[in-house]
KEDRENMI-920740 format. One record per residue (C-alpha): residue number from 1; x, y, z. Coordinates in pm, 1 decimal, decimal comma. Layout:
<num NUM&u X&v Y&w Z>
...
***
This chain:
<num 1&u -10476,3&v 3692,6&w 10836,3>
<num 2&u -10592,3&v 4017,5&w 10661,7>
<num 3&u -10386,7&v 4331,4&w 10649,8>
<num 4&u -10614,7&v 4487,3&w 10914,0>
<num 5&u -10524,7&v 4206,3&w 11155,5>
<num 6&u -10148,6&v 4258,6&w 11097,8>
<num 7&u -10152,2&v 4637,6&w 11170,2>
<num 8&u -10241,2&v 4704,9&w 11526,1>
<num 9&u -10272,5&v 5078,0&w 11599,3>
<num 10&u -10210,8&v 5199,3&w 11957,4>
<num 11&u -10487,9&v 5066,2&w 12181,5>
<num 12&u -10610,7&v 4790,8&w 11947,1>
<num 13&u -10406,7&v 4518,1&w 12123,4>
<num 14&u -10458,7&v 4661,9&w 12473,3>
<num 15&u -10575,8&v 4422,8&w 12753,1>
<num 16&u -10654,0&v 4471,5&w 13113,6>
<num 17&u -10295,5&v 4424,0&w 13216,9>
<num 18&u -10096,7&v 4533,4&w 12901,2>
<num 19&u -10080,8&v 4842,2&w 12681,9>
<num 20&u -10000,0&v 4602,8&w 12397,4>
<num 21&u -10024,9&v 4228,6&w 12395,2>
<num 22&u -9933,4&v 4002,5&w 12094,7>
<num 23&u -9913,4&v 3629,6&w 12161,7>
<num 24&u -9850,1&v 3350,6&w 11911,7>
<num 25&u -10218,1&v 3264,8&w 11941,6>
<num 26&u -10347,9&v 3625,9&w 11879,0>
<num 27&u -10102,3&v 3658,7&w 11590,3>
<num 28&u -10192,3&v 3329,0&w 11432,8>
<num 29&u -9836,3&v 3199,3&w 11425,0>
<num 30&u -9608,8&v 2988,4&w 11637,6>
<num 31&u -9335,0&v 3170,5&w 11814,5>
<num 32&u -9299,8&v 3552,3&w 11846,6>
<num 33&u -9465,6&v 3757,3&w 12120,7>
<num 34&u -9464,9&v 4104,1&w 12263,0>
<num 35&u -9625,0&v 4270,6&w 12568,4>
<num 36&u -9582,6&v 4627,2&w 12682,2>
<num 37&u -9673,2&v 4702,8&w 13042,6>
<num 38&u -9696,1&v 5026,9&w 13237,9>
<num 39&u -9591,4&v 5000,7&w 13600,8>
<num 40&u -9713,7&v 5285,0&w 13817,8>
<num 41&u -9496,4&v 5473,7&w 14071,1>
<num 42&u -9401,6&v 5237,1&w 14358,6>
<num 43&u -9593,3&v 4969,8&w 14163,1>
<num 44&u -9527,9&v 4608,9&w 14068,4>
<num 45&u -9632,9&v 4378,5&w 13793,5>
<num 46&u -9627,3&v 3999,4&w 13844,6>
<num 47&u -9662,7&v 3744,1&w 13555,4>
<num 48&u -9558,9&v 3394,6&w 13441,5>
<num 49&u -9345,7&v 3340,7&w 13139,0>
<num 50&u -9518,8&v 3005,5&w 13071,4>
<num 51&u -9383,5&v 2856,6&w 12747,2>
<num 52&u -9198,5&v 3181,8&w 12637,1>
<num 53&u -8853,6&v 3293,3&w 12701,8>
<num 54&u -8887,3&v 3671,3&w 12766,0>
<num 55&u -8652,6&v 3969,0&w 12754,5>
<num 56&u -8750,9&v 4272,5&w 12963,5>
<num 57&u -8655,0&v 4587,5&w 12779,0>
<num 58&u -8706,7&v 4918,4&w 12967,9>
<num 59&u -8873,9&v 5170,9&w 12737,6>
<num 60&u -8894,0&v 5440,6&w 13007,3>
<num 61&u -8769,5&v 5408,2&w 13367,6>
<num 62&u -8578,6&v 5159,8&w 13574,2>
<num 63&u -8682,9&v 4853,2&w 13765,1>
<num 64&u -8596,0&v 4557,0&w 13980,3>
<num 65&u -8673,7&v 4220,8&w 13825,7>
<num 66&u -8734,4&v 3921,4&w 14054,5>
<num 67&u -8739,7&v 3567,0&w 13919,8>
<num 68&u -8813,0&v 3287,9&w 14156,3>
<num 69&u -8622,7&v 3460,8&w 14446,2>
<num 70&u -8331,9&v 3600,7&w 14229,7>
<num 71&u -8300,7&v 3977,5&w 14163,4>
<num 72&u -8162,2&v 4200,0&w 13882,8>
<num 73&u -8162,2&v 4577,6&w 13884,5>
<num 74&u -8217,5&v 4756,1&w 13552,3>
<num 75&u -8096,1&v 5117,5&w 13526,3>
<num 76&u -8310,8&v 5155,7&w 13208,8>
<num 77&u -8335,4&v 5500,2&w 13039,9>
<num 78&u -8547,0&v 5818,9&w 13022,8>
<num 79&u -8693,9&v 5710,1&w 12679,7>
<num 80&u -8607,8&v 5500,2&w 12380,5>
<num 81&u -8427,9&v 5784,3&w 12209,3>
<num 82&u -8183,5&v 5837,8&w 12501,0>
<num 83&u -7965,2&v 5531,9&w 12390,4>
<num 84&u -7957,0&v 5157,4&w 12446,1>
<num 85&u -8048,4&v 5003,5&w 12772,7>
<num 86&u -7967,1&v 4718,1&w 12997,3>
<num 87&u -8219,0&v 4428,6&w 13003,1>
<num 88&u -8303,1&v 4097,9&w 13174,0>
<num 89&u -8351,5&v 3758,2&w 13019,8>
<num 90&u -8626,6&v 3548,5&w 13176,5>
<num 91&u -8651,4&v 3169,6&w 13142,6>
<num 92&u -8961,5&v 2974,7&w 13056,1>
<num 93&u -9181,7&v 2841,7&w 13338,7>
<num 94&u -9091,6&v 3133,2&w 13574,8>
<num 95&u -9285,4&v 3364,1&w 13801,4>
<num 96&u -9156,0&v 3714,9&w 13744,6>
<num 97&u -9220,1&v 4048,8&w 13941,2>
<num 98&u -9125,0&v 4386,1&w 13795,6>
<num 99&u -9091,2&v 4662,6&w 14061,8>
<num 100&u -9055,9&v 5020,9&w 13956,5>
<num 101&u -9009,0&v 5276,0&w 14239,5>
<num 102&u -9057,6&v 5564,6&w 14003,2>
<num 103&u -9275,5&v 5390,2&w 13757,0>
<num 104&u -9205,4&v 5305,4&w 13399,0>
<num 105&u -9297,5&v 5123,0&w 13077,9>
<num 106&u -9133,4&v 4790,0&w 12991,5>
<num 107&u -9148,3&v 4570,7&w 12675,2>
<num 108&u -9164,8&v 4200,5&w 12725,4>
<num 109&u -9025,9&v 4050,4&w 12409,5>
<num 110&u -9083,8&v 3677,7&w 12388,1>
<num 111&u -9040,0&v 3354,1&w 12191,6>
<num 112&u -9208,7&v 3024,5&w 12236,3>
<num 113&u -8959,5&v 2743,8&w 12322,8>
<num 114&u -8919,9&v 2433,9&w 12530,4>
<num 115&u -8559,5&v 2504,0&w 12622,1>
<num 116&u -8500,6&v 2655,4&w 12969,9>
<num 117&u -8193,7&v 2875,5&w 13003,1>
<num 118&u -8081,5&v 3067,8&w 13321,1>
<num 119&u -8217,8&v 3407,4&w 13439,1>
<num 120&u -7953,5&v 3662,9&w 13330,1>
<num 121&u -7862,1&v 4035,3&w 13326,0>
<num 122&u -7772,7&v 4202,0&w 12998,0>
<num 123&u -7553,7&v 4508,7&w 13070,6>
<num 124&u -7585,8&v 4805,4&w 12845,0>
<num 125&u -7207,5&v 4810,9&w 12806,8>
<num 126&u -7227,1&v 4492,4&w 12611,7>
<num 127&u -7493,0&v 4598,1&w 12368,5>
<num 128&u -7344,2&v 4623,8&w 12016,1>
<num 129&u -7443,2&v 4942,0&w 11854,3>
<num 130&u -7388,2&v 4981,7&w 11483,4>
<num 131&u -7453,3&v 5248,7&w 11218,1>
<num 132&u -7610,1&v 5083,8&w 10919,2>
<num 133&u -7653,6&v 5239,1&w 10572,1>
<num 134&u -7548,8&v 5590,6&w 10472,3>
<num 135&u -7701,9&v 5921,8&w 10353,2>
<num 136&u -8082,5&v 5914,5&w 10384,1>
<num 137&u -8062,7&v 5533,3&w 10460,7>
<num 138&u -7858,9&v 5599,7&w 10781,9>
<num 139&u -7996,8&v 5434,5&w 11098,3>
<num 140&u -7864,3&v 5316,8&w 11436,2>
<num 141&u -7914,3&v 4947,3&w 11523,8>
<num 142&u -7887,1&v 4829,9&w 11884,3>
<num 143&u -7824,4&v 4455,9&w 11855,8>
<num 144&u -7890,1&v 4366,9&w 12219,0>
<num 145&u -8037,8&v 4016,4&w 12164,8>
<num 146&u -7911,2&v 3910,5&w 11820,6>
<num 147&u -7741,3&v 3563,7&w 11794,9>
<num 148&u -7391,1&v 3705,5&w 11794,4>
<num 149&u -7457,5&v 3933,1&w 12094,5>
<num 150&u -7653,8&v 3729,8&w 12341,5>
<num 151&u -7731,0&v 3361,5&w 12385,1>
<num 152&u -8100,1&v 3249,3&w 12387,1>
<num 153&u -8311,2&v 2956,2&w 12273,5>
<num 154&u -8526,5&v 3117,3&w 11998,0>
<num 155&u -8561,2&v 3490,8&w 12037,5>
<num 156&u -8380,5&v 3742,2&w 11822,2>
<num 157&u -8442,6&v 4108,2&w 11912,0>
<num 158&u -8292,6&v 4449,0&w 11832,7>
<num 159&u -8383,3&v 4819,6&w 11835,4>
<num 160&u -8355,8&v 5069,3&w 11540,4>
<num 161&u -8340,0&v 5451,8&w 11544,7>
<num 162&u -8419,6&v 5620,8&w 11217,6>
<num 163&u -8366,9&v 6002,9&w 11210,4>
<num 164&u -8647,1&v 6215,6&w 11068,3>
<num 165&u -8652,1&v 6201,2&w 10687,0>
<num 166&u -8454,2&v 5870,7&w 10668,3>
<num 167&u -8538,8&v 5521,5&w 10549,4>
<num 168&u -8466,3&v 5199,6&w 10735,0>
<num 169&u -8550,8&v 4832,9&w 10681,5>
<num 170&u -8426,7&v 4919,1&w 10338,6>
<num 171&u -8368,4&v 4756,0&w 10094,4>
<num 172&u -8679,4&v 4558,1&w 10165,2>
<num 173&u -8591,7&v 4211,2&w 10272,8>
<num 174&u -8748,8&v 3881,9&w 10375,6>
<num 175&u -8688,7&v 3576,8&w 10597,3>
<num 176&u -8996,4&v 3358,7&w 10535,7>
<num 177&u -8843,2&v 3031,6&w 10419,7>
<num 178&u -8570,2&v 2801,5&w 10545,1>
<num 179&u -8267,3&v 2777,0&w 10316,4>
<num 180&u -7894,2&v 2828,5&w 10311,2>
<num 181&u -7944,3&v 3198,7&w 10268,6>
<num 182&u -8258,6&v 3258,8&w 10483,6>
<num 183&u -8396,0&v 3168,0&w 10822,9>
<num 184&u -8773,0&v 3142,7&w 10862,5>
<num 185&u -8869,8&v 3410,1&w 11124,4>
<num 186&u -9183,7&v 3575,8&w 11226,9>
<num 187&u -9131,8&v 3939,5&w 11310,3>
<num 188&u -9300,3&v 4203,4&w 11526,0>
<num 189&u -9237,8&v 4582,6&w 11476,3>
<num 190&u -9325,0&v 4794,8&w 11769,3>
<num 191&u -9293,3&v 5170,8&w 11700,7>
<num 192&u -9251,4&v 5490,4&w 11898,5>
<num 193&u -9211,6&v 5824,4&w 11712,3>
<num 194&u -9067,7&v 6143,7&w 11858,3>
<num 195&u -9293,0&v 6452,4&w 11899,0>
<num 196&u -9241,1&v 6796,3&w 11718,1>
<num 197&u -9105,4&v 7102,5&w 11906,4>
<num 198&u -9450,0&v 7199,3&w 12031,7>
<num 199&u -9564,7&v 6847,9&w 12112,8>
<num 200&u -9699,3&v 6769,2&w 11762,6>
<num 201&u -9747,8&v 6389,1&w 11727,4>
<num 202&u -9498,0&v 6229,1&w 11500,7>
<num 203&u -9552,0&v 5969,2&w 11229,3>
<num 204&u -9390,0&v 5754,1&w 10970,6>
<num 205&u -9471,2&v 5468,6&w 10726,3>
<num 206&u -9418,5&v 5092,6&w 10709,4>
<num 207&u -9447,7&v 4870,2&w 10409,5>
<num 208&u -9476,4&v 4489,8&w 10370,4>
<num 209&u -9538,0&v 4334,6&w 10025,7>
<num 210&u -9579,9&v 3983,8&w 9878,6>
<num 211&u -9293,5&v 3747,9&w 9837,3>
<num 212&u -9309,9&v 3448,9&w 9599,4>
<num 213&u -9631,6&v 3245,1&w 9673,3>
<num 214&u -9692,1&v 3438,5&w 9999,1>
<num 215&u -9949,0&v 3718,6&w 9954,1>
<num 216&u -9938,2&v 4026,0&w 10182,9>
<num 217&u -10000,1&v 4394,0&w 10128,0>
<num 218&u -9941,7&v 4643,9&w 10418,3>
<num 219&u -9877,9&v 5014,4&w 10376,9>
<num 220&u -9956,6&v 5199,1&w 10694,2>
<num 221&u -9898,8&v 5533,1&w 10854,2>
<num 222&u -9748,0&v 5434,1&w 11193,8>
<num 223&u -9751,5&v 5640,1&w 11512,5>
<num 224&u -9626,6&v 5595,7&w 11867,3>
<num 225&u -9722,6&v 5259,5&w 12019,1>
<num 226&u -9841,8&v 5110,4&w 11692,7>
<num 227&u -9748,6&v 4752,3&w 11611,1>
<num 228&u -9708,9&v 4570,3&w 11280,8>
<num 229&u -9687,7&v 4186,8&w 11244,3>
<num 230&u -9485,0&v 4040,6&w 10965,4>
<num 231&u -9559,4&v 3673,1&w 10912,2>
<num 232&u -9395,4&v 3671,2&w 10574,9>
<num 233&u -9320,6&v 3884,6&w 10274,2>
<num 234&u -9076,7&v 4161,2&w 10180,6>
<num 235&u -9078,4&v 4407,5&w 10469,5>
<num 236&u -8951,8&v 4761,7&w 10434,6>
<num 237&u -8903,9&v 5034,2&w 10404,3>
<num 238&u -8984,1&v 5205,2&w 10736,1>
<num 239&u -8979,2&v 5580,1&w 10664,9>
<num 240&u -8953,5&v 5854,7&w 10933,1>
<num 241&u -9131,5&v 6173,0&w 10833,2>
<num 242&u -8904,8&v 6476,6&w 10826,1>
<num 243&u -8894,8&v 6632,1&w 11169,9>
<num 244&u -8990,2&v 6308,2&w 11357,5>
<num 245&u -8739,6&v 6044,5&w 11463,7>
<num 246&u -8856,9&v 5682,0&w 11454,1>
<num 247&u -8783,9&v 5404,8&w 11702,1>
<num 248&u -8880,3&v 5045,4&w 11653,0>
<num 249&u -8827,2&v 4725,6&w 11845,7>
<num 250&u -8797,8&v 4407,5&w 11636,8>
<num 251&u -8887,1&v 4074,1&w 11792,3>
<num 252&u -8823,3&v 3759,8&w 11589,2>
<num 253&u -8846,2&v 3382,9&w 11626,4>
<num 254&u -8908,6&v 3075,4&w 11409,9>
<num 255&u -8902,7&v 2702,7&w 11384,3>
<num 256&u -8542,2&v 2637,0&w 11281,4>
<num 257&u -8318,8&v 2451,7&w 11532,1>
<num 258&u -8038,3&v 2699,3&w 11472,5>
<num 259&u -8094,8&v 3048,4&w 11594,3>
<num 260&u -7985,8&v 3258,5&w 11302,8>
<num 261&u -8083,3&v 3593,2&w 11146,9>
<num 262&u -8045,7&v 3535,0&w 10766,0>
<num 263&u -8229,4&v 3757,6&w 10515,4>
<num 264&u -8270,1&v 3801,1&w 10138,1>
<num 265&u -8282,9&v 4151,3&w 9979,6>
<num 266&u -8563,9&v 4236,9&w 9749,5>
<num 267&u -8419,7&v 4175,7&w 9393,7>
<num 268&u -8522,7&v 4517,8&w 9275,8>
<num 269&u -8368,4&v 4703,1&w 9562,5>
<num 270&u -8052,8&v 4520,5&w 9674,2>
<num 271&u -7836,7&v 4738,7&w 9447,3>
<num 272&u -7893,9&v 5032,8&w 9682,1>
<num 273&u -7649,0&v 4886,8&w 9923,6>
<num 274&u -7371,4&v 4958,7&w 9674,3>
<num 275&u -7435,2&v 5332,3&w 9676,4>
<num 276&u -7361,6&v 5376,3&w 10049,0>
<num 277&u -6983,8&v 5357,9&w 10008,0>
<num 278&u -6986,0&v 5704,7&w 9847,7>
<num 279&u -7215,5&v 5866,8&w 10101,2>
<num 280&u -7150,8&v 5989,5&w 10447,7>
<num 281&u -7343,0&v 5855,4&w 10745,0>
<num 282&u -7604,9&v 6091,6&w 10873,3>
<num 283&u -7418,4&v 6313,1&w 11128,5>
<num 284&u -7722,6&v 6302,3&w 11360,5>
<num 285&u -7618,3&v 5945,3&w 11436,2>
<num 286&u -7245,2&v 5998,4&w 11501,3>
<num 287&u -7044,2&v 5942,2&w 11698,7>
<num 288&u -7163,2&v 5618,0&w 11856,3>
<num 289&u -7118,0&v 5644,9&w 12232,8>
<num 290&u -6814,5&v 5441,5&w 12353,5>
<num 291&u -7028,4&v 5260,6&w 12612,2>
<num 292&u -6763,4&v 5007,4&w 12707,7>
<num 293&u -6513,5&v 5284,7&w 12771,6>
<num 294&u -6744,2&v 5498,1&w 12982,2>
***
């Protein structure tokens, strides 16, 4: 695929039902998927998961999720910058209805699999939230569906908040081959950027560059509801322009039997991690809310 097919500005991947729709078929790969749906006030959205396990992640608003006669209520959140959220795990081969009394927007993060696990609720109190990096590399990572946090067949998913002026997905890293130190994973980045004090549209940047024997070259200005596909290569940094906070949802899946998130740092940039011990974490990210104690 060309770089233009891997960067999907807001609206380019819109369909009749979805604000954004990326399938394994449209991406030209085998596993990772993402749909974003807007449900109107007092509205519903019904769909089939088919061959994908799916996690419903509220971006704005709350909802009731029905799967084959069973129900889960999601409290959700006002927006993605308000903190982590509860979520619902949907099995393959299921008919699902999302009902939103007050309306909302919901991400459907998916992974192709033949393994059917049960319909489950993921409480916000169980979402591990970590502060990663330091100084201008400080970011908040919400590991709601990483292998250590939540059992699934294939999908790995997390959210990242990068304060304005900071860098994340840095050092650049890759996971495009199967080895003792890496897990082969396709990755989707879905972005939302905060607005300025008078509603000015926010922006940032995303970079993906070639790894050994795997050519790719992406350097894009990203804005709210843009999506970037990473089939391979060194990806990062993601840079939030000063004054505009950056959010992204990462969705990953791959062919390995073991569900693992293993990466290799770019050899020219890995040393940066060693500088963080002498820097303070950006105070805009501290303290992390004690969700389990609230």
